[in-house]
C-alpha positions, 0 to 999 in steps of 0.5 A: 499500500502506498503512503501518499495518495495517487493523483489522477490529473484529468485536465484533458477531459475536464467535462467528464471528471465526475463520470471518471470518479463514479467509475473508479469508485465502482471498481476500487475500494480505496478512498477517492476525493475529487478536487477540480480536475484532479482525483486523489485515491488512497490505497490503490496501485498505480498500475491497476488505476492506469488499467482502469483509466484506459478502460474508462477512456475506451468506454467513453469513446476516447480511445486516442487519449493516453494515460501517462504515469510518473511519481505518483501522478497519473495524467490523461493526455489528449491524442497527439496531432500528427502533421500530414505532409502532402507529397508532390512528385516534381519529377518522374522517377527514373526508369528501371534501365536507368537505375539498374543497366546491367539487367538491360544490356540492349537498351540505351541509357537516356541522359538528361539534355542540358541546354547550352547557351551559344556563345557569340563570337566577337571579332 
């Protein structure tokens, strides 16, 4: 049994703090106190509470939220935002005979054509 109470920070789901408290009260025998967006639980193991928090989040349709625990504090974190970069091909990929010419000995390799400026002769 831990000496200090386990603190659960529910700032990310502040509109569902009461629901989380009721859910945990039905599953845990320890004393649960609510203070703002925090729940304090006496006599509970962090691992067990974290498992119950994950279960609560899935039941509420918040499966993307995460539970992060460290040093007696269990924090609910919102889903990470992933930035999707649009891939725009600027050029066409090289053909097979350009990349592996030893598989295509009969074909000729096309080289990129560089335009050269003509120099004018000054006399």
